[in-house]
KOLVEXLO-706281 format. One line per field, with one value per residue (C-alpha): residue number from 0; residue in one letter; chain; x, y, z. Coordinates in nm, 3 decimals, padded with zeros to 5 digits. Example, Ala and Ser with C-alpha at 12.3 -4.5 7.8 and 13.67 -1.06 7.14 Angstrom:
BEGIN
num <- (0/1)
residuo <- (a/s)
cadena <- (A/A)
px <- (01.230/01.367)
py <- (-00.450/-00.106)
pz <- (00.780/00.714)
***
This chain:
BEGIN
num <- (0/1/2/3/4/5/6/7/8/9/10/11/12/13/14/15/16/17/18/19/20/21/22/23/24/25/26/27/28/29/30/31/32/33/34/35/36/37/38/39/40/41/42/43/44/45/46/47/48/49/50/51/52/53/54/55/56/57/58/59/60/61/62/63/64/65/66/67/68/69/70/71/72/73/74/75/76/77/78/79/80/81/82/83/84/85/86/87/88/89/90/91/92/93/94/95/96/97/98/99/100/101/102/103/104/105/106/107/108/109/110/111/112/113/114/115/116/117/118)
residuo <- (x/x/x/x/x/x/x/x/x/x/x/x/x/x/x/x/x/x/x/x/x/x/x/x/x/x/x/x/x/x/x/x/x/x/x/x/x/x/x/x/x/x/x/x/x/x/x/x/x/x/x/x/x/x/x/x/x/x/x/x/x/x/x/x/x/x/x/x/x/x/x/x/x/x/x/x/x/x/x/x/x/x/x/x/x/x/x/x/x/x/x/x/x/x/x/x/x/x/x/x/x/x/x/x/x/x/x/x/x/x/x/x/x/x/x/x/x/x/x)
cadena <- (A/A/A/A/A/A/A/A/A/A/A/A/A/A/A/A/A/A/A/A/A/A/A/A/A/A/A/A/A/A/A/A/A/A/A/A/A/A/A/A/A/A/A/A/A/A/A/A/A/A/A/A/A/A/A/A/A/A/A/A/A/A/A/A/A/A/A/A/A/A/A/A/A/A/A/A/A/A/A/A/A/A/A/A/A/A/A/A/A/A/A/A/A/A/A/A/A/A/A/A/A/A/A/A/A/A/A/A/A/A/A/A/A/A/A/A/A/A/A)
px <- (00.000/00.139/00.136/00.100/00.388/00.165/00.041/00.394/00.517/00.236/00.302/00.663/00.614/00.322/00.504/00.805/00.585/00.423/00.766/00.891/00.597/00.661/01.021/00.946/01.172/00.886/00.624/00.269/00.088/00.177/00.315/00.120/00.308/00.186/00.324/00.050/-00.255/-00.066/00.150/00.084/00.313/00.238/00.503/00.361/00.524/00.862/01.162/01.324/01.689/01.670/01.635/01.327/01.327/01.037/01.008/01.319/01.147/01.032/00.694/00.528/00.271/00.313/00.060/00.205/-00.031/00.228/00.257/00.597/00.714/00.930/01.180/01.135/01.455/01.507/01.796/01.831/01.961/01.824/02.056/01.970/02.137/02.263/01.977/01.710/01.623/01.453/01.099/00.966/00.627/00.439/00.231/-00.122/-00.032/00.019/00.258/00.305/00.647/00.740/00.778/01.086/01.274/01.200/01.036/01.105/01.306/01.343/01.240/01.365/01.195/01.244/01.384/01.636/01.993/02.042/02.120/02.356/02.657/02.607/02.966)
py <- (00.000/00.335/00.619/00.971/01.210/01.467/01.217/01.094/01.450/01.529/01.213/01.326/01.697/01.691/01.497/01.729/02.037/01.888/01.810/02.163/02.325/02.109/02.230/02.596/02.792/03.002/02.906/02.996/03.204/03.494/03.601/03.870/04.058/04.334/04.566/04.667/04.816/05.070/04.867/04.573/04.412/04.133/03.932/03.723/03.414/03.440/03.275/02.970/03.003/03.374/03.577/03.801/04.118/04.266/04.641/04.797/04.833/04.469/04.303/04.143/03.914/03.688/03.472/03.205/03.137/02.949/02.583/02.583/02.630/02.931/03.039/03.387/03.568/03.853/04.000/04.130/03.902/03.592/03.621/03.596/03.809/03.626/03.550/03.623/03.289/03.233/03.089/02.808/02.876/02.597/02.668/02.798/02.909/03.248/03.360/03.661/03.779/03.777/04.147/04.103/03.923/04.184/04.188/03.969/04.139/03.864/03.512/03.220/02.917/02.572/02.292/02.487/02.584/02.890/03.211/03.316/03.118/02.987/03.094)
pz <- (00.000/-00.104/00.152/00.022/00.080/00.248/00.504/00.569/00.617/00.860/01.059/01.094/01.161/01.408/01.684/01.647/01.689/02.001/02.147/02.078/02.254/02.560/02.584/02.635/02.871/03.008/03.260/03.161/03.418/03.642/03.975/04.159/04.429/04.662/04.926/05.165/04.997/04.787/04.548/04.315/04.057/03.808/03.626/03.340/03.189/03.367/03.202/03.364/03.457/03.532/03.846/03.842/04.051/04.239/04.297/04.459/04.798/04.788/04.837/05.137/04.970/04.665/04.480/04.251/03.960/03.753/03.672/03.849/04.206/04.291/04.557/04.703/04.802/05.051/04.856/04.501/04.223/04.401/04.700/05.068/05.337/05.646/05.887/05.625/05.459/05.125/05.104/04.886/04.726/04.546/04.239/04.303/04.660/04.827/05.099/05.324/05.441/05.810/05.889/06.110/05.828/05.563/05.225/04.922/04.648/04.385/04.287/04.081/03.931/04.087/03.876/03.675/03.750/03.967/03.774/04.056/04.171/04.528/04.613)
***
């Protein structure tokens, strides 16, 4: 039985397209961050493998509406000052900062290499 070239091409290309869409380096969704009642920031479709900064003064509440978990950092560039630990936030959850430890200033995606050297 002879298979048409068009059908053969489609049977080859379609699985490759599906595989390529599954290997995206962005996470669909958004992060919503607030500081009190006066400031709100939304970051849509953040890129894996990068550090994402919040506003310079930081935020005290974060809602993770991504398909990936994130780590919230107290310092800029995904660093954490001594005595001020980072926080793990699962997808579809929210968190509020402990006032005595300060606000969050950046976040990174879980499951990808850190954009900042740990040393």
